[in-house]
C-alpha positions as CSV (number, residue, x, y, z in Angstrom):
1,M,104.5,112.2,139.6
2,L,107.8,113.4,138.4
3,D,109.5,110.7,136.1
4,D,113.1,110.8,137.8
5,G,114.2,107.6,135.6
6,H,113.2,105.2,138.4
7,L,109.6,105.0,138.5
8,N,108.0,101.8,139.1
9,L,106.2,100.4,136.0
10,M,103.6,98.4,137.9
11,S,101.9,101.8,139.4
12,H,99.3,103.3,137.1
13,D,100.3,106.5,138.8
14,S,103.7,106.4,137.2
15,F,101.8,107.1,133.9
16,A,99.2,109.8,135.0
17,N,101.5,112.7,133.3
18,G,102.4,110.6,130.1
19,V,104.8,108.0,129.4
20,P,107.8,107.9,131.8
21,H,110.5,108.2,128.9
22,K,113.4,108.7,131.1
23,T,112.6,105.6,133.1
24,F,112.6,103.7,129.8
25,A,115.9,105.3,128.5
26,R,117.7,104.5,131.7
27,M,116.3,100.7,131.4
28,R,117.4,100.6,127.8
29,R,120.7,101.8,128.6
30,E,121.5,100.1,132.0
31,D,118.8,97.1,132.4
32,P,117.2,95.9,129.3
33,V,115.8,93.0,131.0
34,A,114.6,94.4,134.3
35,W,112.9,93.0,137.1
36,T,110.1,94.6,138.8
37,D,108.7,93.2,142.4
38,G,105.2,92.4,142.7
39,D,102.7,93.3,145.4
40,D,99.5,92.3,146.8
41,T,97.9,92.5,143.7
42,A,100.1,90.4,141.2
43,R,103.1,88.9,140.8
44,G,106.4,90.6,139.5
45,F,107.6,90.4,136.1
46,W,110.4,91.0,133.6
47,S,110.6,94.0,131.4
48,L,112.0,94.0,127.7
49,T,112.7,97.8,126.9
50,R,115.1,97.5,123.6
51,H,113.7,97.3,120.3
52,A,115.9,94.4,118.9
53,D,114.9,92.2,122.2
54,I,111.3,92.9,122.0
55,A,111.0,92.2,118.3
56,A,112.8,88.8,118.9
57,A,110.3,88.0,121.6
58,N,107.3,89.1,119.7
59,R,108.2,86.7,117.0
60,A,109.0,83.8,119.4
61,G,105.4,83.0,120.1
62,Q,106.2,79.4,121.4
63,L,108.7,80.7,123.7
64,F,106.8,83.8,125.0
65,S,103.4,82.6,125.1
66,S,100.2,84.8,125.0
67,A,97.9,81.8,126.3
68,Q,98.2,83.0,129.9
69,G,97.0,86.6,129.7
70,I,98.6,89.8,128.0
71,R,98.2,92.2,131.1
72,I,100.3,92.5,134.1
73,E,97.1,91.1,136.0
74,D,97.4,87.6,137.3
75,Q,94.5,85.4,136.5
76,S,93.3,82.0,137.5
77,H,92.5,79.5,134.7
78,E,89.0,79.7,135.2
79,E,89.3,83.9,135.0
80,Y,91.2,83.3,131.7
81,M,89.0,81.0,130.0
82,A,86.0,83.2,131.0
83,R,87.7,86.1,129.7
84,R,89.9,85.4,126.8
85,T,89.7,86.7,123.1
86,F,92.1,85.1,120.1
87,Q,94.7,87.6,121.4
88,E,95.1,85.8,124.7
89,T,96.1,82.2,122.4
90,D,98.8,80.8,120.8
91,A,99.2,79.1,117.4
92,P,97.5,77.1,116.3
93,E,94.3,78.2,117.8
94,H,95.3,81.8,117.5
95,S,95.8,81.4,113.7
96,V,92.2,79.8,113.1
97,T,90.6,82.5,114.6
98,R,93.0,85.3,112.9
99,R,92.3,83.7,109.5
100,K,88.3,84.0,109.9
101,V,88.5,87.7,111.0
102,N,91.5,89.0,109.2
103,P,89.7,89.5,106.1
104,N,87.6,92.1,107.5
105,F,90.6,94.4,108.3
106,A,92.8,93.7,105.4
107,K,94.4,96.3,103.6
108,P,92.6,95.8,100.4
109,T,89.1,95.8,102.4
110,I,90.3,99.1,104.4
111,A,91.1,100.6,101.1
112,K,87.2,100.5,100.5
113,F,86.7,102.7,103.0
114,T,88.8,105.6,102.2
115,D,86.3,107.7,100.4
116,L,83.7,107.4,103.5
117,V,86.6,108.0,106.1
118,R,87.7,111.0,104.4
119,E,84.0,112.1,104.3
120,L,83.5,111.8,107.6
121,A,87.0,113.4,108.6
122,A,86.0,116.3,106.8
123,D,82.6,116.7,108.3
124,I,84.1,116.3,111.8
125,V,86.8,118.9,111.2
126,D,84.3,121.2,109.7
127,K,81.9,121.0,113.0
128,A,85.0,121.5,115.2
129,V,86.6,124.5,113.3
130,Q,83.4,126.5,113.7
131,S,84.7,127.3,117.2
132,T,88.0,128.8,117.6
133,E,88.8,127.1,121.0
134,F,87.9,123.5,121.8
135,D,89.3,120.2,123.3
136,A,90.8,118.6,119.9
137,V,90.4,115.4,121.7
138,D,86.8,115.4,122.1
139,A,85.9,117.4,119.1
140,I,88.1,115.4,116.7
141,A,90.2,112.5,117.9
142,K,87.4,110.6,119.6
143,Q,84.7,111.3,117.1
144,L,86.3,109.6,113.8
145,P,87.3,106.2,115.3
146,M,83.6,106.3,117.0
147,M,82.0,106.8,113.7
148,M,84.1,104.2,111.9
149,L,83.4,101.6,114.7
150,G,80.0,101.7,113.9
151,R,80.6,101.1,110.1
152,I,83.0,98.0,111.0
153,L,80.7,96.7,113.6
154,G,77.7,97.2,111.9
155,V,75.6,98.8,114.8
156,P,73.3,102.1,114.7
157,D,75.0,105.3,115.0
158,A,72.6,106.1,118.0
159,D,74.4,103.2,119.8
160,L,77.8,104.4,119.3
161,P,78.3,107.0,122.1
162,W,77.0,104.6,124.7
163,L,79.1,101.8,123.2
164,V,82.4,104.3,123.4
165,E,81.8,104.9,127.1
166,K,81.6,101.4,127.8
167,G,84.7,100.6,125.9
168,D,86.4,103.4,127.7
169,A,85.4,102.0,131.1
170,L,86.9,98.5,130.1
171,I,90.2,99.6,128.7
172,G,90.4,102.7,131.4
173,N,89.9,100.7,133.9
174,S,92.6,102.2,136.2
175,D,91.3,105.8,135.5
176,P,88.8,107.3,137.6
177,D,87.5,109.7,134.7
178,F,86.3,106.8,133.0
179,T,85.1,104.4,135.6
180,Q,83.9,104.3,139.3
181,H,85.3,100.6,139.5
182,V,89.0,101.6,139.6
183,V,91.0,98.2,139.4
184,D,93.7,99.2,141.8
185,K,91.6,101.6,144.3
186,M,88.7,98.8,145.0
187,D,87.9,95.3,145.4
188,T,86.8,94.3,141.8
189,S,86.3,90.6,142.7
190,A,82.9,90.5,141.7
191,F,83.6,91.2,138.5
192,R,86.6,88.7,137.9
193,M,85.2,86.7,135.5
194,M,84.3,89.9,133.1
195,P,86.7,91.7,130.9
196,F,89.0,93.8,132.5
197,R,87.3,93.1,135.9
198,S,84.6,95.6,135.0
199,P,80.9,95.9,135.4
200,A,80.9,97.6,132.0
201,G,81.7,94.1,130.7
202,L,78.5,92.8,131.8
203,E,76.7,95.5,130.1
204,L,78.5,95.0,126.9
205,Y,78.0,91.1,127.2
206,E,74.3,91.9,127.5
207,Y,74.2,94.0,124.6
208,A,76.2,91.2,122.4
209,A,73.8,88.9,123.9
210,D,70.9,91.0,122.4
211,L,72.5,90.8,119.1
212,L,72.8,87.0,119.0
213,A,69.3,86.7,119.9
214,N,68.4,89.1,117.1
215,R,66.9,91.9,119.7
216,R,69.3,94.7,118.5
217,E,69.6,96.1,114.9
218,V,72.6,95.1,113.2
219,A,73.8,95.8,109.5
220,N,74.2,92.5,107.2
221,D,77.4,93.9,105.8
222,G,79.0,94.5,108.9
223,I,81.6,92.3,110.9
224,L,79.3,91.3,113.7
225,A,76.4,89.9,111.2
226,R,79.3,88.1,109.1
227,M,80.4,86.2,112.3
228,M,76.8,85.4,113.6
229,R,76.3,83.9,110.0
230,D,79.7,81.7,110.2
231,D,78.3,78.2,111.0
232,D,81.9,77.3,112.2
233,G,82.3,80.8,114.1
234,L,83.0,81.6,117.6
235,D,80.7,80.1,120.6
236,E,78.5,82.5,122.7
237,L,81.2,83.4,125.2
238,G,83.9,83.8,122.6
239,F,81.7,86.0,120.4
240,K,80.8,88.3,123.6
241,N,84.4,88.5,124.5
242,F,85.3,89.2,120.9
243,F,82.8,92.2,120.6
244,C,84.2,93.4,123.8
245,L,87.7,93.6,122.3
246,L,86.5,95.4,119.3
247,V,84.5,97.8,121.3
248,A,87.4,99.0,123.4
249,A,90.7,98.4,121.5
250,G,88.9,99.2,118.0
251,N,88.2,102.6,119.4
252,D,90.8,103.8,121.7
253,T,94.0,102.7,120.3
254,T,93.0,104.8,117.3
255,R,91.6,107.7,119.0
256,Y,95.1,108.0,121.0
257,S,97.0,107.9,118.0
258,I,95.0,110.8,116.6
259,A,95.0,112.8,119.9
260,L,98.7,112.6,120.1
261,A,99.4,113.8,116.6
262,L,96.9,116.7,117.8
263,S,98.8,117.7,120.7
264,L,102.1,117.7,118.8
265,L,100.8,119.8,116.1
266,A,99.6,122.3,118.7
267,H,102.7,122.5,120.5
268,D,104.9,122.9,117.4
269,P,103.5,125.0,114.5
270,K,106.1,123.9,112.2
271,L,104.5,120.5,111.7
272,I,101.3,122.3,110.2
273,T,103.3,124.1,107.9
274,A,105.3,121.1,106.8
275,L,102.0,118.7,106.4
276,R,100.7,121.8,104.3
277,T,103.2,120.9,101.5
278,G,101.7,117.6,101.2
279,A,105.3,115.7,101.0
280,Y,104.5,113.6,103.9
281,W,101.1,111.9,103.9
282,D,102.5,108.3,103.0
283,T,104.8,108.6,106.1
284,C,103.3,110.6,108.8
285,A,100.8,108.5,110.0
286,D,103.3,105.8,110.8
287,E,105.5,108.4,112.7
288,F,102.5,109.9,114.8
289,I,101.6,106.4,115.7
290,R,105.4,105.4,116.5
291,L,105.5,108.3,118.9
292,A,101.9,107.7,120.4
293,S,102.1,103.7,120.9
294,P,98.8,103.8,122.6
295,T,99.0,100.0,123.6
296,M,102.2,100.4,125.7
297,H,103.0,96.9,126.4
298,F,101.7,93.3,125.8
299,R,102.6,90.5,128.7
300,R,103.9,87.2,127.6
301,T,104.7,84.0,129.9
302,A,107.9,82.3,129.4
303,T,107.3,78.5,128.3
304,A,111.0,77.7,129.2
305,D,114.0,79.3,131.0
306,V,115.5,81.9,128.7
307,E,119.1,83.9,128.9
308,M,118.8,87.3,128.2
309,H,121.6,90.0,128.9
310,G,123.2,88.0,131.7
311,K,119.7,87.5,133.4
312,T,117.8,84.0,133.5
313,I,113.8,84.4,132.6
314,R,112.2,81.3,134.6
315,K,109.5,79.2,133.0
316,G,106.2,81.0,134.2
317,D,107.8,84.3,134.5
318,K,105.9,87.1,133.2
319,V,107.8,89.2,130.4
320,L,106.6,92.6,129.5
321,L,107.0,93.7,125.7
322,W,107.2,97.4,126.3
323,F,106.5,98.4,122.8
324,V,106.2,102.2,124.0
325,S,110.0,102.0,124.8
326,G,111.2,99.7,121.9
327,S,109.7,102.5,119.5
328,R,111.8,105.2,120.9
329,D,115.1,103.2,121.0
330,E,117.9,105.3,120.2
331,T,119.9,102.4,118.5
332,M,116.8,102.0,116.0
333,F,115.6,105.7,115.5
334,E,117.7,108.5,115.0
335,N,116.3,111.5,117.4
336,P,113.7,109.3,118.7
337,H,111.5,111.7,120.6
338,E,111.4,114.1,117.6
339,V,108.6,114.2,115.0
340,Q,110.4,113.3,111.8
341,L,107.4,113.5,109.4
342,G,109.2,111.9,106.7
343,R,111.0,109.2,108.7
344,T,111.6,106.2,106.7
345,P,112.2,103.3,107.0
346,N,110.0,103.3,110.3
347,R,110.2,99.9,112.2
348,H,108.2,100.8,115.0
349,L,106.5,98.2,117.3
350,A,103.3,100.2,118.1
351,F,100.3,97.8,117.4
352,G,102.6,94.8,118.1
353,Q,104.2,94.9,114.6
354,G,106.6,92.1,113.5
355,G,104.4,89.6,115.6
356,A,101.6,87.3,115.5
357,H,99.3,89.4,117.3
358,V,99.8,92.5,115.3
359,C,96.6,94.5,115.8
360,L,93.9,94.1,113.1
361,G,92.9,97.5,112.9
362,M,96.6,99.2,112.0
363,H,95.7,99.8,108.4
364,L,92.5,101.4,109.5
365,A,94.1,103.5,112.3
366,K,96.7,104.8,109.6
367,L,94.0,105.6,107.2
368,E,92.3,107.8,110.0
369,V,95.4,109.6,111.3
370,R,96.1,110.7,107.8
371,S,92.4,111.6,106.8
372,V,92.1,113.8,110.0
373,L,95.4,115.5,109.4
374,E,94.8,116.1,105.8
375,E,91.4,117.5,106.4
376,L,92.4,119.7,109.3
377,V,95.6,121.5,107.6
378,K,93.3,122.7,104.8
379,R,90.8,124.6,107.3
380,I,93.3,126.0,109.7
381,D,96.0,128.9,109.6
382,T,97.4,128.2,113.0
383,M,96.4,125.9,116.2
384,E,98.1,126.5,119.7
385,A,98.0,124.7,122.7
386,T,96.0,126.5,125.6
387,A,96.7,124.3,128.2
388,A,99.0,121.2,128.9
389,P,97.7,117.8,127.8
390,T,96.2,115.4,130.1
391,W,96.6,111.7,130.2
392,T,95.4,108.4,130.9
393,R,96.0,106.9,134.4
394,S,97.5,103.3,133.1
395,N,100.4,101.4,132.4
396,F,98.9,99.5,129.5
397,I,97.1,102.1,127.5
398,C,98.7,105.3,127.1
399,G,96.7,108.5,125.6
400,V,95.9,112.3,125.5
401,K,92.4,112.5,127.3
402,E,92.3,116.4,126.7
403,Q,94.0,119.0,124.4
404,H,92.7,122.3,124.7
405,V,93.5,124.4,121.4
406,R,92.9,127.7,119.8
407,I,92.9,127.7,116.2
408,T,92.7,130.4,113.2
409,R,90.9,129.3,110.2
410,V,92.4,129.9,106.6
């Protein structure tokens, strides 16, 4: 679908060829608090597209609540209670759960994984560049987040491909390449109590139930074992939903950050030359994550009437914070669509930065992006795209699904 500046943000097809940046740029200029009409599947919603407005709403958790869902989808209270994670709660409930899990993802904790991440990245790249032509997403971008997911969770490596497949089906529930149960193409009401209205949620629930019943192996130092030992931890349903969240979000967002970085490198040889100087390792990961913004929006619900830019957002209205738009706001970022490896400061909004719900895995994602690129530029002289990238069909998670490349080795 061609981005003419007026695409319907409710439609997944509007994102099937990549983020409709022309549409978001027009909205930032002309209609920064824009209304999108609903349809038979969901009520309409407001879109915030400017960096300043998104950042302000992201900080105002009492006014813009997460406790009625974080996606466009409408849910009954019964569905919400069955599927929610701490992402879909407000303070103080959100704060209590976050304090329990945050130490596992804090910057000092993640720093302890540095050597392991670099070792895994080196091995992955070594295997990939044995061929001169390959799909960089499948051979590189997909591999490191999957392996680190296993280390963080504490599950066996043998289970990881299956877990990633089910996570893809969950978070890619609008893309026929990931699931046969495409959420906007069929009746998914039979799975309305499952995460993302997906049958993959039921399969992941069963895996989590096996963990709780000690029917599956889990490492004692992984986050799952620590949570299961916590006497004041999550109940069974809460554990299952948190497990699904870790499997889906913990893998896909980092994969798509790495995938976009590789796609950009494949289309601009100057980037590889610049990275090889070693001058940009402290800043480049944030720049690629800014440009990727893989979780494009989180939805909030207004708890009171709000006036913004001459519009009235009514209590109970859905409000989408389009991080992917705010992270390319021309008033915040010079040449926002350009890769500036040394961009600093880089106050992007990817991963929900600046709000209470900032992604737990942000520090790990930055480490993984940097490590893959460091290992790659050591081993190749050139990398060029042999085809255009393909993109996820989703207005929630954006990512390069395939990027075929040709490389020459050093």
